[in-house]
N, C-alpha and C positions, 0 to 999 in steps of 0.2 A: 277787070282788076288793073289798076294802074300800077306796074310794078316799080316805077321809079318813085313814087308817091310812097309806096309800101316799104320801099327800101330806106328812104328817108326818115320814115317814121320809125324803122328798125334800129337805125342808128342813133336814136335818141335813147335808147335802151342802155340799162348798164352791161358790161361785158357778162357777168352772171346770167343775167336775163334772157341776153341772147344767145349762151351756151344753153340755156333751158329750153330756148324758141328751136333752136336747131335739133337739139334732142327730142323734141316733141314731134318736128316735123318727120325727123328719120323714123321713129316711132309708128307714124302714120303711114309712111312709105314701107316699113316693115310690114304693118297689117294687112297690106296688099300685095306683099310679095309675090302670091301665087300668081299673079297675075304677070310677073317678069319672067322674062326666060334670057339665059345665060348665051351667049355668044361662044363659039367653039375657042377661041382664046381665053376667054374667061375661064370656061371648063378647064381648059388644061392649066390655066396658072392656080385655080382651085385644087385640084388634082396635085399639082408640085408642093404647093404650101400644106396640104395634107399629109403627103409624103413626109416631106421635110419636118413636120411636127409629130409625125410617128417615129421617125429617125433621132430627134432630137427633142424630145418631151419637155425637156427642163431650160431649154433655150427660149424662155420667154419673160416677158417683162410684165410686172403685175400693174393693173389698171390704174391704181392709185400712183404708179411712178410716173406712166404715161401722162395723167392728168395734171399731176403738180408741175411735171416740166413742162407742158403746154401753156399752162397759166405762168409758169416763170415768163417762158417766151413773150406771152402778151405783155406782160408789164414792164419789158424793156423800152 
């Protein structure tokens, strides 16, 4: 695969199409996640975040809010 050519082709896509592509790539990685192992610092960070969530379960931002804020930043 020629990464430079692939990236150049990706840049011709609309922002929405690129977001969908990233989501599809991420989903394909997730489907193979059993092959991935976490490093010790990653495990510690995950444990810290889970403990924080248990302590503060309402301290979250809805996905729709995150997505709209990200899209607003892109449009700037």
